[in-house]
N, C-alpha and C positions, 0 to 999 in steps of 0.2 A: 456213294453219294458223287454227284459229278460237282466240278468245283463250281461257284457260283451261285446252287441252289439252294431254297429255303428249305434246312434239313427237316423241320419238323414236320411240313404239308407233303412233301418226298416219303417221309416215313410212311405216311397215312395210307396215301397213294399206291407206294408199293406193298403195302399188306392188304390191301383189297386184291393186287391184281397174282398174289403171291397164294391168296388163303385157298385154293383147290391142291397147293404143293405143299404146305408147310404143314410138318406134323408137331405136336403140342413139344417143348423142350420141358426135359426129366428137370426138377434141381438141381443147381450144379451145387458138384460135391467137392465142397471148400479144401475140405483137406486131402486132394488129389488133383487139384486143380494148379492151372500153370496158365499164363497170359501169354499170346505170340503177339510182339508189334512189329510189323513187316515193312523195310524198309521206309521209315520215317525220314527219309532225306533233303537236300534244299532243292535236286532235279526235281521235287515232287510237291512244294511246298504250296503252290497254288491249290494243288487234290487234295494237303491236306488240311489247310487253312477251316474249312466250314467245320470237319471234325475232331478238330483240336480241343474244345471243351469236354466233348464226351469221351473222349478216348483218355486225356487225363485223369479224368473221374474214374474212370475203371484202374488206370496204374495205381492210384492212389487209393482207392480198395485192395486191390491185389498187395502193395507194399505193407496197407495198413495188418492187413490179414500174414503176413509174412510168408506171402506165398511166389513163385516164382513166378518176375515178371522177363523173359526172354525179350530182345530186341534184335533185329536183323541188318545187316548194311548190306549191298548187293555193290558189289565191285571189279573190277577185272586190272591184274598185274600188267598184263602182255594179252593184248587181246586177239594177237594173230596165235598165242599159243592157249590162249585159255576163254577166250568166248565163244568157242564150235559156232552152232546153230545160231545164237545170241548175234554173233559180229555178221553172223551170213544176211540177217532176216532184217537188222535195223540198222540205220543210218550210221549212228552213231551208240558206245555203250558207254558206262560208268567205269571212269580211268581211277584207280584208287590213289589217295591224294591229290583230285581236284575237286574246289569247293561244291562243286554239283555233287559229290559223292559223301559229303559230310553230312553227319546226322543236324536235325534242327537243333537248335539250342532248347528249346523248349520243352523237347522230347529225347534229351539226353539221360541216358541210363546212369543209376547211381551203384557206388561201388558195389551192393548186395545183386545188382542185377548182372543179367548175363549177355554179349554181343558173341551173335553168329554171324560173321561174313562169309556170304556165299557170291559164286557165279554164273548160279543160273534159277530160274522162276521159283524151284520149289526150295525153301530153306533146310529140306532134310537129304536133298541131295551132294554128295561127299562132304559134308561138313560132320559134326561131332552131335547135334541135337539131337537125334533119337537118341543116342546115348545119355546126353544130358538131362530129359525126359525119365529116361526111364531108372536112372539110377535114384529119383527125387520120386519115384512109384507114382507118375504122374497117369491118370487115366482120363479128365477131362482138360482138354485145350482149347480156351477162346482167343478167338482170331480176330486179328483187327490192321488196319494199316492200310496199304498202298503196292500197287494198284488191285482193285477189287477179282476183274477179269484175267491177270495175268499171275502176277506174286502168290496173291494170298489165293485165290480158288486153285492155282496150283499146289500148294502149300495143305491148300483143308484137304484136297479130294486123296491126296498122297500121307495124311496124318488119317485120314479113314481107313485108308490100306493098311495101317500099320496096327489100327484096333483100338485109335483116341478116339472116345467123345466129342466131336467137332460141334463149338459153340460158336457162330460165324456174325458177327455185330453186325447187324442192317445199316445202321447209321456209325460206327466205327471203321469201316475203311470206305475208299473211296477210288475213282477212276476220273477218265476223263469226259465220258460220257454216259449221260442215265443209261441208254441204250443197253450197252455193255455191263453196267451196274446191275441193272436188273435181269439181264439173262445168265448173268452170273449165279445171283443170288438163287432164280430159276433153277437153274442145272444144279447147286448144291442142295437146297429143299429137298429136290426129288430121289438124290441119292447117297447124300453124301455130309450133311451138316444139318443141326439146326439151327432155325435163326433168329435172332433173339436181338434185342434194342441195349446200348449199352445201360437204360436206368434199370433194364431187367435182371441184370447180372449185377448191380449193386445190392451189399448183404441185406442194408435195411429196408429190402422190401420184401 
């Protein structure tokens, strides 16, 4: 979802554009499911705003069922040492301790949630995420957050290669431009993830 768009109208149009690529999603196996909320940080507040109600509804559903909710936070302790190609590619990176690197107050983790700190697009690279999910016998991974075409897509691809079933939230992910969002959705639908709306994840459907 690109910031500032009408979400419901966009989802309708995306479904039409993506129809040739999307395969029907199987029922979510709640007993083996976890939710991954990627980088809900102050830096991305404008992108997050349109999808916040949807994300919160999915988070609440997972918490009510006592299923794992995992948040990630992207930050660099010393960009010269830990930013790698990200530091070369971008003019600036998120610095640990800066206001921009903090999680937004609307989506702060609860004590029972997990927080994974990362310094690359993929939430799996050099983190304990795979170990945490495997120890809980997770098979179905629901992915939301920002940015669709960077950290969300990279993490979803990485999860697929680790044999998780990936459920990617159409209206629970966001980026800076609609064309980037739609391009990622098309790629993911073709080879990596089931595309679902947040309402389709909720257990009362």
